[in-house]
C-alpha positions as CSV (number, residue, x, y, z in Angstrom):
1,M,-9.1,7.6,16.4
2,N,-6.6,10.4,17.3
3,V,-4.9,13.9,16.8
4,H,-1.5,14.6,15.2
5,S,0.5,17.8,15.8
6,L,0.3,18.7,12.1
7,C,-3.5,18.7,12.2
8,V,-5.7,21.7,12.2
9,A,-7.9,19.8,14.7
10,A,-5.3,20.5,17.3
11,R,-6.5,24.1,17.5
12,P,-9.2,24.5,20.2
13,L,-12.7,24.8,18.8
14,R,-14.2,28.1,19.8
15,R,-17.8,28.1,18.5
16,P,-20.5,25.6,17.6
17,A,-20.2,24.0,14.3
18,A,-22.7,22.1,12.2
19,K,-22.3,18.3,12.2
20,L,-19.6,17.4,9.7
21,E,-20.8,15.6,6.6
22,L,-17.6,13.8,5.9
23,T,-18.3,12.7,2.4
24,T,-19.2,16.2,1.4
25,V,-16.1,17.7,3.1
26,M,-13.8,15.1,1.5
27,T,-15.4,15.6,-2.0
28,A,-14.9,19.3,-1.7
29,H,-11.3,19.1,-0.7
30,S,-10.1,16.0,-2.5
31,P,-10.8,16.4,-6.2
32,D,-10.2,12.8,-7.0
33,F,-12.4,11.4,-4.2
34,R,-15.2,9.0,-5.3
35,P,-17.9,7.8,-2.9
36,P,-17.0,4.3,-1.5
37,I,-18.6,1.3,-3.1
38,Q,-22.1,0.9,-1.8
39,D,-22.7,-2.8,-2.1
40,S,-22.4,-5.9,-0.1
41,R,-18.6,-6.2,-0.9
42,Q,-17.7,-2.8,0.6
43,A,-16.6,-4.1,4.0
44,D,-14.6,-6.9,2.4
45,I,-12.9,-4.6,-0.1
46,L,-11.9,-2.0,2.5
47,Q,-10.7,-4.7,4.9
48,A,-8.5,-6.1,2.1
49,V,-7.1,-2.7,1.4
50,R,-6.4,-2.1,5.2
51,T,-4.6,-5.5,5.3
52,A,-2.5,-4.7,2.2
53,F,-1.5,-1.3,3.7
54,I,-0.5,-3.0,7.0
55,E,1.6,-5.7,5.2
56,K,3.3,-3.5,2.6
57,G,3.1,0.0,4.1
58,F,1.3,3.0,2.6
59,E,4.1,3.8,0.2
60,G,5.1,0.2,-0.5
61,A,1.6,-1.0,-1.5
62,S,1.0,-0.1,-5.2
63,M,-2.4,0.4,-6.7
64,Q,-1.9,-2.9,-8.4
65,D,-1.2,-4.6,-5.1
66,L,-4.3,-3.0,-3.6
67,A,-6.5,-4.1,-6.6
68,R,-5.0,-7.6,-6.4
69,A,-5.8,-7.8,-2.6
70,T,-9.4,-6.9,-3.3
71,G,-9.9,-9.4,-6.1
72,M,-10.7,-6.6,-8.5
73,S,-9.2,-5.8,-11.9
74,V,-6.8,-2.8,-11.9
75,G,-9.2,-0.9,-14.2
76,N,-12.2,-1.5,-12.0
77,F,-10.3,-0.6,-8.9
78,Y,-9.2,2.7,-10.4
79,R,-12.9,3.5,-11.2
80,Y,-13.7,3.5,-7.5
81,F,-10.4,4.6,-6.1
82,P,-8.4,6.8,-8.5
83,S,-5.7,7.5,-5.9
84,K,-4.4,6.4,-2.5
85,S,-5.9,9.5,-1.0
86,A,-9.3,8.4,-2.2
87,I,-8.8,5.0,-0.5
88,V,-7.8,6.8,2.7
89,A,-11.0,8.9,2.5
90,A,-13.1,5.7,2.1
91,I,-11.4,4.0,5.0
92,I,-11.7,7.0,7.3
93,E,-15.4,7.6,6.3
94,R,-16.2,4.0,7.3
95,D,-14.2,4.4,10.6
96,V,-15.9,7.7,11.5
97,A,-19.4,6.2,10.9
98,E,-18.5,3.4,13.4
99,V,-17.2,5.9,15.9
100,E,-20.2,8.2,15.6
101,R,-22.5,5.2,16.3
102,D,-20.5,4.5,19.5
103,F,-20.6,8.2,20.5
104,A,-24.4,8.4,19.9
105,A,-24.8,5.4,22.2
106,I,-22.7,7.1,24.9
107,L,-24.8,10.2,24.7
108,T,-27.9,8.1,25.7
109,L,-26.3,6.9,28.9
110,P,-27.2,8.3,32.3
111,D,-23.6,9.5,32.7
112,P,-22.0,10.2,29.3
113,I,-18.6,11.1,30.7
114,E,-18.4,7.7,32.5
115,G,-19.4,6.1,29.3
116,L,-16.6,7.9,27.5
117,R,-14.2,6.8,30.2
118,A,-15.1,3.1,29.6
119,A,-14.9,3.5,25.8
120,A,-11.4,5.2,26.1
121,R,-10.1,2.5,28.4
122,K,-11.4,-0.3,26.1
123,R,-9.8,1.4,23.1
124,V,-6.4,1.6,24.8
125,T,-6.4,-1.9,26.1
126,D,-7.6,-3.3,22.7
127,C,-4.6,-1.6,21.0
128,E,-2.4,-4.5,22.2
129,C,-4.2,-7.0,19.9
130,S,-5.2,-4.7,17.0
131,D,-3.5,-3.9,13.7
132,D,-5.1,-0.4,13.6
133,G,-2.0,1.1,15.2
134,Q,0.2,0.1,12.3
135,L,-2.3,1.4,9.8
136,W,-2.6,4.8,11.6
137,A,1.2,5.0,11.9
138,E,1.3,4.6,8.1
139,M,-1.3,7.2,7.5
140,T,0.3,9.6,9.9
141,A,3.6,9.3,8.0
142,A,1.8,9.7,4.7
143,A,0.0,12.8,6.0
144,L,3.4,14.4,6.8
145,R,4.4,14.1,3.2
146,K,1.1,14.5,1.3
147,S,-1.1,17.4,1.8
148,D,-4.2,15.7,0.4
149,V,-3.9,12.8,2.9
150,A,-3.2,15.3,5.7
151,D,-6.4,17.2,4.8
152,V,-8.6,14.0,5.0
153,V,-7.0,12.8,8.2
154,C,-7.3,16.2,9.9
155,R,-10.9,16.6,8.9
156,M,-11.7,13.2,10.4
157,E,-10.0,14.1,13.6
158,T,-11.9,17.4,13.7
159,A,-15.1,15.4,13.5
160,V,-14.0,13.1,16.3
161,Q,-13.0,16.1,18.5
162,E,-16.4,17.8,18.0
163,S,-18.2,14.5,18.9
164,L,-16.1,14.2,22.1
165,L,-16.9,17.8,23.1
166,R,-20.6,17.2,22.5
167,I,-20.4,14.2,24.9
168,I,-18.8,16.3,27.5
169,A,-21.3,19.1,27.0
170,G,-24.2,16.6,27.3
171,G,-22.6,15.0,30.4
172,K,-22.2,18.4,32.2
173,G,-25.3,20.1,31.0
174,L,-23.4,22.7,29.0
175,D,-23.8,24.3,25.6
176,F,-21.4,23.2,23.0
177,E,-19.5,26.6,22.8
178,T,-18.9,26.6,26.6
179,A,-17.6,23.0,26.4
180,C,-15.3,24.0,23.5
181,N,-13.9,27.0,25.3
182,R,-13.3,25.0,28.5
183,Y,-12.3,21.5,27.5
184,A,-10.8,21.5,24.0
185,A,-7.3,21.0,25.4
186,H,-8.6,18.1,27.6
187,V,-10.1,16.5,24.5
188,E,-6.9,17.0,22.5
189,L,-4.9,15.3,25.3
190,L,-7.3,12.4,25.4
191,M,-7.0,11.9,21.7
192,L,-3.2,12.1,21.8
193,L,-3.1,9.5,24.6
194,V,-5.4,7.0,22.7
195,K,-3.5,7.5,19.4
196,G,-0.1,7.1,21.2
197,A,-1.3,3.9,22.8
198,G,-2.1,2.5,19.4
199,T,0.8,3.6,17.3
200,R,3.5,2.9,19.9
201,V,2.6,-0.8,19.7
202,E,4.1,-0.8,16.2
203,L,7.0,1.6,16.9
204,R,8.4,0.4,20.2
205,R,11.4,-2.0,20.4
206,P,10.4,-5.6,21.3
207,R,12.7,-5.8,24.3
208,L,11.4,-2.6,25.8
209,A,7.8,-3.7,24.9
210,A,8.1,-6.8,27.1
211,V,9.5,-4.8,30.0
212,N,7.5,-1.6,29.8
213,G,4.3,-2.4,28.0
214,P,2.0,-3.2,30.9
215,D,3.2,-0.4,33.0
216,L,2.9,2.1,30.2
217,I,-0.7,1.0,29.5
218,E,-1.6,1.4,33.1
219,L,0.0,4.9,33.1
220,I,-1.9,5.9,30.1
221,L,-5.2,4.7,31.7
222,R,-4.5,6.6,34.9
223,T,-3.8,9.7,32.9
224,I,-7.1,9.3,31.0
225,D,-8.8,8.9,34.3
226,R,-7.2,12.1,35.7
227,V,-8.2,14.1,32.7
228,L,-11.8,12.9,32.9
229,D,-11.9,13.4,36.6
230,E,-10.8,17.0,36.2
231,I,-13.6,17.5,33.7
232,S,-16.2,15.8,35.9
233,N,-15.2,17.7,39.0
234,D,-15.0,21.1,37.3
235,D,-17.7,23.3,38.9
236,V,-18.3,25.4,35.8
237,K,-20.9,28.1,36.1
238,V,-23.4,28.5,33.3
C-alpha cells in the first residue's frame, strides 16, 4: 500500500473528493477491465495469480501460466481477465477493500492517529515475512512501462492517500480540505516509507540485508513516529 514518484497521487490533494468507487474508476479508464469473479473461488484464484507473479515476474508470467496456476482453462481465464492489466485491477480492488476495512476500524478508535501509528508499524515489521514486497516491486516496474497499469496503480494509491487524510482529519477534528492542505506531504512520506520497507526486502543484497536490515527497520519506524508526532502536535487553528 504505497506511492511511486510516477503517480498522480503524489500531488497534494487540495479539495474534498467523493469516496472513490474503484471498480467504476477502473472500468472507465481500463477498457478491457472485467469485474472480478464473484464466487467462492475468487480468493483462491487471485492468490494463485499473485503467487505466479511472484515466482515468474509480471513480464515472465504468461497468460497461459496464470491460467494454469488457477486451474482454469485458458479460454475461461481470458473471459474473466482479458489482459494482465485486468488482473492487476482485480488484485488491487481486493487489496483496497481490505485496507478500507482496516481504515474504517481505525476511525472508530478513541485516537485514530495512534491507531494509524500502530497499523503502520505493523505493516513495516510484517514486510520481513511477506511476499507482497516482491509483488509490488513487479507492479511498480510494470507501471513504469505500461500506462494502463500505471493508471490502475495510481488510482489505488489516490484512494489510500484520501483514506489516510480522512483518518488524520478525524483524529484532529479537522475538515477534509484543511487536512489535505496541511498534511498531504506527510501522508505521501508515510506511504513512501511503508512502500520502501516492503520493496527493499526483495531488492537489497543478502549480505547487506543481514547487516543493515534490523537497523534500517528501526530507522523507518522512528521516522514514521516523527511524522505522526509532528501531525499530532501541530496546533492548527480551525
